[in-house]
C-alpha positions as a Markdown table, in Angstrom:
| # | Residue | x | y | z |
|---|---|---|---|---|
| 1 | Met | -12.6 | 29.0 | 2.9 |
| 2 | Leu | -15.2 | 26.8 | 4.4 |
| 3 | Val | -14.4 | 23.1 | 4.0 |
| 4 | Leu | -16.6 | 20.1 | 4.6 |
| 5 | Ala | -14.8 | 17.0 | 5.9 |
| 6 | Leu | -16.3 | 13.5 | 5.6 |
| 7 | Asp | -15.2 | 10.1 | 6.8 |
| 8 | Thr | -16.8 | 6.7 | 6.9 |
| 9 | Ala | -13.8 | 4.5 | 7.0 |
| 10 | Thr | -14.5 | 3.3 | 10.6 |
| 11 | Pro | -17.7 | 2.3 | 12.4 |
| 12 | Ala | -18.3 | 6.1 | 12.8 |
| 13 | Ser | -19.7 | 8.4 | 10.2 |
| 14 | Thr | -18.3 | 11.9 | 10.6 |
| 15 | Ala | -19.2 | 15.2 | 9.0 |
| 16 | Ala | -17.4 | 18.4 | 10.0 |
| 17 | Leu | -17.1 | 22.0 | 8.8 |
| 18 | Val | -13.7 | 23.7 | 9.2 |
| 19 | Glu | -12.7 | 27.2 | 8.2 |
| 20 | Val | -9.3 | 27.3 | 6.4 |
| 21 | Thr | -7.5 | 30.7 | 6.6 |
| 22 | Val | -4.0 | 31.8 | 5.7 |
| 23 | Asp | -3.0 | 31.5 | 9.3 |
| 24 | Gly | -4.6 | 28.2 | 10.3 |
| 25 | Leu | -7.8 | 26.3 | 10.8 |
| 26 | Thr | -10.9 | 26.9 | 12.9 |
| 27 | Gly | -13.4 | 24.2 | 13.7 |
| 28 | Val | -17.0 | 25.3 | 12.9 |
| 29 | Ala | -19.2 | 22.3 | 13.6 |
| 30 | Glu | -18.9 | 18.5 | 13.8 |
| 31 | Arg | -21.3 | 15.6 | 14.0 |
| 32 | Arg | -20.5 | 11.9 | 14.5 |
| 33 | Ala | -22.6 | 8.8 | 14.8 |
| 34 | Val | -21.1 | 5.4 | 15.6 |
| 35 | Asp | -23.0 | 2.6 | 13.9 |
| 36 | Pro | -21.1 | 0.3 | 11.5 |
| 37 | Arg | -24.3 | -0.7 | 9.7 |
| 38 | Ala | -25.8 | 2.7 | 9.2 |
| 39 | His | -23.3 | 4.9 | 7.3 |
| 40 | Gly | -25.8 | 5.4 | 4.5 |
| 41 | Glu | -28.6 | 6.4 | 6.8 |
| 42 | Arg | -26.5 | 8.7 | 9.1 |
| 43 | Leu | -24.2 | 10.7 | 6.9 |
| 44 | Ala | -26.6 | 12.9 | 4.9 |
| 45 | Pro | -28.5 | 14.0 | 8.1 |
| 46 | Glu | -25.1 | 14.7 | 9.7 |
| 47 | Ile | -24.1 | 17.0 | 6.8 |
| 48 | Ala | -27.4 | 18.8 | 7.0 |
| 49 | Ala | -27.0 | 19.1 | 10.8 |
| 50 | Val | -23.5 | 20.6 | 10.7 |
| 51 | Leu | -24.6 | 23.1 | 8.1 |
| 52 | Ala | -27.7 | 24.0 | 10.2 |
| 53 | Asp | -25.5 | 24.3 | 13.3 |
| 54 | Ala | -23.4 | 26.9 | 11.5 |
| 55 | Gly | -26.3 | 28.7 | 9.9 |
| 56 | Leu | -24.9 | 27.9 | 6.4 |
| 57 | Arg | -26.0 | 26.2 | 3.2 |
| 58 | Pro | -24.3 | 23.7 | 0.9 |
| 59 | Arg | -23.3 | 26.5 | -1.6 |
| 60 | Asp | -21.2 | 28.1 | 1.2 |
| 61 | Val | -18.8 | 25.2 | 1.1 |
| 62 | Thr | -15.7 | 25.8 | -1.0 |
| 63 | Ala | -14.0 | 22.4 | -0.9 |
| 64 | Ile | -14.6 | 18.8 | 0.4 |
| 65 | Val | -12.0 | 16.6 | 2.1 |
| 66 | Ala | -12.8 | 12.9 | 2.3 |
| 67 | Gly | -11.1 | 10.1 | 4.3 |
| 68 | Val | -10.3 | 7.4 | 1.7 |
| 69 | Gly | -9.6 | 4.6 | 4.2 |
| 70 | Pro | -8.4 | 2.0 | 4.7 |
| 71 | Gly | -11.8 | 0.7 | 5.7 |
| 72 | Pro | -14.5 | -1.9 | 5.1 |
| 73 | Phe | -15.9 | -1.8 | 1.5 |
| 74 | Thr | -19.5 | -0.8 | 2.1 |
| 75 | Gly | -19.1 | 2.0 | 4.7 |
| 76 | Leu | -16.1 | 3.5 | 2.9 |
| 77 | Arg | -18.0 | 3.8 | -0.3 |
| 78 | Val | -20.8 | 5.7 | 1.3 |
| 79 | Gly | -18.5 | 8.6 | 2.3 |
| 80 | Leu | -16.6 | 8.7 | -0.9 |
| 81 | Ala | -19.7 | 8.6 | -3.1 |
| 82 | Thr | -21.3 | 11.3 | -1.1 |
| 83 | Ala | -18.2 | 13.5 | -1.2 |
| 84 | Ala | -17.8 | 13.0 | -5.0 |
| 85 | Ser | -21.4 | 13.7 | -5.8 |
| 86 | Met | -21.5 | 16.8 | -3.7 |
| 87 | Gly | -18.3 | 18.1 | -5.2 |
| 88 | Gln | -19.7 | 17.6 | -8.7 |
| 89 | Ala | -23.1 | 19.1 | -7.9 |
| 90 | Leu | -21.6 | 22.2 | -6.2 |
| 91 | Gly | -18.7 | 22.5 | -8.6 |
| 92 | Ile | -16.1 | 22.5 | -5.9 |
| 93 | Pro | -12.8 | 20.4 | -5.5 |
| 94 | Thr | -12.6 | 17.3 | -3.5 |
| 95 | Tyr | -9.4 | 16.2 | -1.8 |
| 96 | Ala | -8.4 | 12.7 | -0.6 |
| 97 | Val | -6.7 | 12.0 | 2.8 |
| 98 | Cys | -5.8 | 8.6 | 4.4 |
| 99 | Ser | -8.1 | 8.2 | 7.4 |
| 100 | Leu | -5.3 | 6.7 | 9.5 |
| 101 | Asp | -3.2 | 9.8 | 8.8 |
| 102 | Ala | -5.9 | 12.0 | 10.4 |
| 103 | Leu | -5.7 | 9.9 | 13.6 |
| 104 | Gly | -1.9 | 10.0 | 13.5 |
| 105 | Arg | -1.9 | 13.8 | 13.2 |
| 106 | Ala | -4.5 | 14.1 | 16.0 |
| 107 | Ala | -2.4 | 11.9 | 18.2 |
| 108 | Gly | 0.3 | 14.6 | 18.4 |
| 109 | Pro | 3.9 | 14.2 | 19.4 |
| 110 | Gly | 5.6 | 10.9 | 20.0 |
| 111 | Arg | 5.7 | 7.4 | 18.4 |
| 112 | Val | 2.1 | 6.2 | 17.9 |
| 113 | Leu | 0.5 | 3.1 | 16.5 |
| 114 | Ile | -2.9 | 3.8 | 14.9 |
| 115 | Ala | -5.1 | 0.8 | 14.5 |
| 116 | Thr | -8.7 | 0.7 | 13.3 |
| 117 | Asp | -11.0 | -2.4 | 13.2 |
| 118 | Ala | -10.8 | -4.2 | 9.9 |
| 119 | Arg | -13.2 | -6.9 | 11.0 |
| 120 | Arg | -12.4 | -10.6 | 10.4 |
| 121 | Arg | -10.3 | -10.3 | 13.6 |
| 122 | Glu | -7.8 | -8.0 | 11.9 |
| 123 | Val | -6.8 | -4.3 | 12.1 |
| 124 | Tyr | -5.7 | -1.7 | 9.6 |
| 125 | Phe | -2.7 | 0.0 | 11.0 |
| 126 | Ala | 0.1 | 2.5 | 10.5 |
| 127 | Thr | 2.8 | 4.0 | 12.8 |
| 128 | Tyr | 3.6 | 7.7 | 13.2 |
| 129 | Ala | 6.3 | 9.9 | 14.6 |
| 130 | Asp | 5.2 | 13.3 | 15.7 |
| 131 | Gly | 2.2 | 13.0 | 13.4 |
| 132 | Glu | 4.1 | 11.9 | 10.3 |
| 133 | Arg | 3.6 | 8.4 | 9.0 |
| 134 | Val | 6.5 | 6.0 | 9.4 |
| 135 | Thr | 5.1 | 2.7 | 8.3 |
| 136 | Gly | 1.9 | 1.4 | 6.7 |
| 137 | Pro | -0.9 | 1.5 | 6.0 |
| 138 | Glu | -1.3 | -2.3 | 6.2 |
| 139 | Val | -3.7 | -4.9 | 7.5 |
| 140 | Ala | -2.8 | -7.6 | 10.0 |
| 141 | Lys | -4.0 | -9.9 | 12.7 |
| 142 | Pro | -3.6 | -8.2 | 16.1 |
| 143 | Ala | -1.4 | -11.0 | 17.5 |
| 144 | Asp | 1.0 | -10.7 | 14.6 |
| 145 | Leu | 1.2 | -7.0 | 14.9 |
| 146 | Ala | 1.7 | -7.2 | 18.7 |
| 147 | Ala | 4.7 | -9.4 | 18.2 |
| 148 | Leu | 6.3 | -6.7 | 16.1 |
| 149 | Val | 5.4 | -4.0 | 18.6 |
| 150 | Arg | 7.1 | -6.0 | 21.3 |
| 151 | Gly | 10.1 | -6.6 | 19.1 |
| 152 | Ala | 9.6 | -10.4 | 18.9 |
| 153 | Thr | 11.1 | -12.3 | 16.1 |
| 154 | Gly | 9.5 | -14.7 | 13.7 |
| 155 | Gly | 6.4 | -12.5 | 12.9 |
| 156 | Ser | 4.0 | -13.8 | 10.3 |
| 157 | Leu | 2.8 | -10.6 | 8.7 |
| 158 | Pro | 2.3 | -10.7 | 4.9 |
| 159 | Ala | 4.9 | -9.4 | 2.5 |
| 160 | Gly | 4.8 | -5.6 | 2.3 |
| 161 | Val | 4.0 | -5.0 | 5.9 |
| 162 | Leu | 6.2 | -2.5 | 7.7 |
| 163 | Val | 7.0 | -0.5 | 4.6 |
| 164 | Gly | 9.4 | 2.1 | 5.9 |
| 165 | Ala | 10.3 | 0.4 | 9.2 |
| 166 | Glu | 13.8 | -0.5 | 8.0 |
| 167 | Glu | 14.4 | 3.1 | 7.1 |
| 168 | Ala | 13.1 | 4.2 | 10.4 |
| 169 | Gly | 15.6 | 1.9 | 12.2 |
| 170 | Gly | 13.1 | -0.8 | 13.1 |
| 171 | Gly | 14.4 | -3.5 | 10.8 |
| 172 | Thr | 11.9 | -6.3 | 10.7 |
| 173 | Ser | 10.1 | -5.2 | 13.9 |
| 174 | Met | 8.4 | -2.1 | 15.2 |
| 175 | Ala | 10.3 | -2.3 | 18.6 |
| 176 | Gly | 11.0 | 1.3 | 19.5 |
| 177 | Leu | 8.6 | 2.8 | 17.0 |
| 178 | Val | 5.6 | 2.6 | 19.3 |
| 179 | Glu | 5.0 | 4.3 | 22.7 |
| 180 | Arg | 1.2 | 4.3 | 22.7 |
| 181 | Ala | -1.7 | 3.5 | 20.4 |
| 182 | Ala | -5.0 | 5.1 | 19.3 |
| 183 | Gly | -8.0 | 4.2 | 17.2 |
| 184 | Glu | -10.9 | 1.9 | 17.9 |
| 185 | Gly | -8.9 | -1.1 | 16.8 |
| 186 | Ala | -6.2 | -0.2 | 19.3 |
| 187 | Leu | -8.9 | 0.0 | 22.0 |
| 188 | Lys | -10.5 | -3.3 | 21.0 |
| 189 | Tyr | -7.1 | -5.2 | 21.0 |
| 190 | Gly | -5.3 | -3.1 | 23.6 |
| 191 | Asp | -4.6 | -6.0 | 25.8 |
| 192 | Val | -2.9 | -7.8 | 22.9 |
| 193 | Phe | -0.7 | -4.8 | 21.9 |
| 194 | Gly | 0.5 | -4.1 | 25.4 |
| 195 | Val | 0.9 | -0.3 | 25.1 |
| 196 | Pro | -1.1 | 2.5 | 26.5 |
| 197 | Val | -4.2 | 3.4 | 24.4 |
| 198 | Glu | -5.5 | 6.9 | 23.9 |
| 199 | Glu | -9.2 | 6.0 | 24.6 |
| 200 | His | -10.4 | 9.5 | 23.7 |
| 201 | Leu | -9.0 | 9.2 | 20.1 |
| 202 | Leu | -10.9 | 6.5 | 18.3 |
| 203 | Tyr | -12.1 | 8.0 | 15.0 |
| 204 | Pro | -10.6 | 10.4 | 12.5 |
| 205 | Pro | -11.4 | 14.0 | 13.6 |
| 206 | Gly | -12.7 | 16.4 | 10.9 |
| 207 | Ala | -10.2 | 19.1 | 11.7 |
| 208 | Ala | -7.3 | 16.6 | 11.3 |
| 209 | Leu | -8.6 | 15.5 | 7.9 |
| 210 | Val | -8.8 | 19.1 | 6.7 |
| 211 | Ala | -5.3 | 19.9 | 8.2 |
| 212 | Leu | -3.8 | 17.2 | 6.0 |
| 213 | Ala | -5.3 | 18.8 | 2.9 |
| 214 | Ala | -4.9 | 22.5 | 4.0 |
| 215 | Glu | -1.9 | 23.3 | 1.8 |
| 216 | Arg | -3.7 | 22.0 | -1.3 |
| 217 | Ile | -6.8 | 23.9 | -0.4 |
| 218 | Arg | -4.9 | 27.2 | 0.2 |
| 219 | Ala | -3.1 | 26.8 | -3.1 |
| 220 | Gly | -6.3 | 26.2 | -5.0 |
| 221 | Ala | -5.0 | 22.8 | -6.2 |
| 222 | Pro | -7.2 | 20.9 | -8.7 |
| 223 | Gly | -9.7 | 18.5 | -7.2 |
| 224 | Glu | -8.6 | 14.8 | -6.9 |
| 225 | Ala | -10.4 | 11.5 | -7.6 |
| 226 | Leu | -11.4 | 9.9 | -4.4 |
| 227 | Thr | -10.0 | 6.5 | -4.8 |
| 228 | Pro | -10.8 | 4.2 | -1.9 |
| 229 | Leu | -7.8 | 2.6 | -0.1 |
| 230 | Tyr | -8.7 | -1.1 | 0.0 |
| 231 | Leu | -6.1 | -3.3 | 1.5 |
| 232 | Arg | -8.0 | -6.6 | 1.0 |
| 233 | Arg | -9.8 | -8.2 | -1.8 |
| 234 | Pro | -13.7 | -8.1 | -1.5 |
| 235 | Asp | -15.5 | -11.2 | -0.2 |
| 236 | Ala | -17.5 | -11.4 | -3.4 |
| 237 | Val | -15.6 | -12.9 | -6.3 |
| 238 | Glu | -16.6 | -13.6 | -9.9 |
| 239 | Pro | -17.3 | -17.3 | -10.6 |
| 240 | Ser | -14.5 | -19.1 | -12.3 |
| 241 | Ala | -16.7 | -20.9 | -14.8 |
| 242 | Arg | -20.3 | -20.7 | -16.0 |
| 243 | Lys | -22.7 | -23.2 | -14.5 |
| 244 | Ala | -24.7 | -25.4 | -16.8 |
| 245 | Val | -28.4 | -24.7 | -16.8 |
| 246 | Leu | -29.4 | -27.8 | -18.8 |
| 247 | Thr | -29.3 | -31.3 | -17.5 |
């Protein structure tokens, strides 16, 4: 089964083709461009390019996997709208995957902090143990998150942060839950977090996205709505009252 993976939850737009078999996965082709302001311009040409690289056509794709974030509003919507429209046009299922989970899986064994740039001097983050999510996803200021990574007390993260940390034995901090970090947010604020950063792993790999949906794909599970994972309210808000136009 040939699967198209798309992700625009970070400054990178990624399109990849992955062959899913009973025994495993095989990467076919992948294209990525890093430009936080050009997801709309980059993604469609990348999809065309990976298909051309593999000598295939859109009708050869049997399923689509999309990273649903968390991520900035505009870029994230580009990937999800593209995946949903292609799935509908081709009559094939679409599957949703948390973009941070793809990075966590690709990071491999050990206790890893995944952090992507949320702008506004914040990061989206989650922690993983051997590729399985332990806490998050959440959004926080790097300094507040770093205090928890170091095991400091008196952190000022919002309510709801560190979901699962207590069950993992971390209590109100992530001390002992993190050995290293990955993601472009981790690289950007690596000096703040104070843990080794996997500089080669900044953006969700296509193969990892597909791996997280592989069981659903093999089982022929029904397609899913691609609901974006927003962790913040949008900047634009509806006015609280109408303005008078007559003086």
